[in-house]
C-alpha positions, 0 to 999 in steps of 0.5 A: 724604589720601595713603597715606603720611599715612594709614599714619602716622596708623594707625602707633600706637594706644592701649591701654585703660590709656592706653599707646601701641601701635606696631609695630616691633622698636625700638619694642617692644625691651623686651617683645621682649627679655623674650620672647627670654629666656622662649623660652630657658627654653622651649628649655632645658626640652626640651634636658634630654632631648637627650643622656641620655633615649635612654640612660636607656631602654637603660641604666636601664630595659633597653629593647632595642627602638629603637622602644620607646626612641624612644616618648618622642619620639613622645609628645612630637612628637604632643602638641606638634603637636596643641597647636600646632594647638589654640593657634591656635584657643585664641587666639580665646578666650584672650589669648596671655599666658594661654596662655603662662602655662598652658604653663609651669604644665603644664611644672612637673612635667617635670624631677621626672618625668624625674629620678625616674621609676620606670618608662619609662611615667613618662618617656613621660608626662613627654613628653606634659606637655613637648609641651603645655608646648612647644606653648603656650609656644613658639607664644605666644612666636613669635606675640607677637614677630611681633605686636610687629614687624609685617611688615617684620621678620618674618624677623629676629623669628622668627630671634631667637626660634628662635635663643634657644630652640635655642641653649638646647636645645644648651647644655643638651644639652651641660651634661647630657652633662657632668653625666651623665659626672660624676654619672650619667644621673639625677637631677642632669642633669634637675634643671637643668629646675627653673631653666628652669621657675622662670625661664620662669614668673616672666618670663612674668608680666611679659610684656604681651599683644599683642592691641593690636599685632594690631589695629594691623597689621590696621588697616594691612593693605593687602589686606582679606579677600575677601567670604566668605573663611573664616578658621576653623581647619578652612578655614585648616588645609586651605589651609595643608596642601594647597590653597595651593601655597606653604603646602603646600611650607612645611608639608612642608619643616617636617615633614621638617626636624623629622623629622630632629631627631626622628630624630637625637635618638634615633639619634645617641646610640645610633649614636655610643656604639655606635662608642665615644664616651662621654657627654661626646662625645655631649653635644658632638655633640648640643649643637653641632647645636642651638647652631648651629641657634640662633645661625645663625638670627639672620643667616638671619632677617635674610637672609630679609628681604633676599633672600627665603625660598625660597633659604634653605629649599631650600639649607638642606634640601640642606645637612641631607641632606649632614649625614646623608651625612657622619655615615656617610661618616666613621664610622671616626672617630666624633667627627669624623663627629659634629661635622661632621654636627652642623655641617651639620645645624645650619647647614642647619636655621638657614637653613630655620627662620626662613625657613619661619615668615616664608614662612607669615606672608607668605602669611597674612592677619593675621585667620587668620595665627595659625591658619596658623602653628598648622597649619604648626607642627602639620605641622612638629612632627608630624615629631618623631613621624614621625621617631622612628617611622620611625627605630624601625621602620627601626633595628629592621629594618635597623639605624641606618646604614640609618635615616640613609641614608633620612633623607638621601634624604627630606631631599633630596626635600623640598628639591626639592619646596620649590623647586617649590612655594614662591613668594615673596610679600613683603607691603607693609611700609608 
């Protein structure tokens, strides 16, 4: 029997309830679309904080240390990173759908805590819950989409997933800026989150699990596991973090990419308000960055499937570095500086994000891919905490301008490391 004939026979399987399982975006468009909408709610929940929370720290609770203000981002980033790592191991014991629903249940208190927190400690605690929510819910939406489409369309699938999430982040940041201008920093802007939690939880109940799709891809995979190959979390973490050259390159680029996001999350509202911009203008800047980041991932993901992952990763990191330079070079006109830097940062991140996830998926066997993605997403999202910690220390010691310069230099170096370490590995698309 020919390989093509064998693949055709293995292109479908049947669930226990009698329904047919197929791989592909067109074949699974309904479930895929539902997961896209769910991830919009996931992104919207974290978007609540982009404009207002650093200013709540300084204006409502009277924090004077930048490191103290950025502590909520450190709590969020560290918790999300550890949850991403655990999510891979948890999928061995629980269905992806169960973890998705758990993430939403954990996120229910978040908007209420942000809206009526009596002390800054409550804001930090809300961000621990938010990190758990994002680590479980976002991880499962991206894993389930990759499961549905199979290897041929991974770039587009991850691009659509991240586009939905980060466009929602940006739109929410924009809305909270306008609401804060009209109604104050609290509680009205934060109560948008009630809509996201309700919608995300309700829609996740309608999602079907993708275990059958994983089994089908594994049956089709052209490369069997090597004898004795270790696929557990510890072995996969080591492989993704440093042993595999390409996975190491992706992990460090992911870390620096989200370091930039964590740094701008805390620094940009303070930097641009210090130079005379109001809440609506800051909301525009903070909204434009993730909106472009989100929308841009759709063509970027498609392009990553056509020309490869590495060109987009390297170019995107260098464009982000240029965005930081623009922010300082044009600061005499703070609105122009903010808008142009947001455009560069958004487009640069859009190039990088789906290409990195697709690259990690390319280099991982289906049996340990979820652990590899968990390890990569650990390093990527620990960047939030590292960025906020670095920003707080540098801003307190040297000022906000020096913090932005350091980010530009670090991002450029990361792009060069990605160019050196990452290699292309396109799997057999059957």
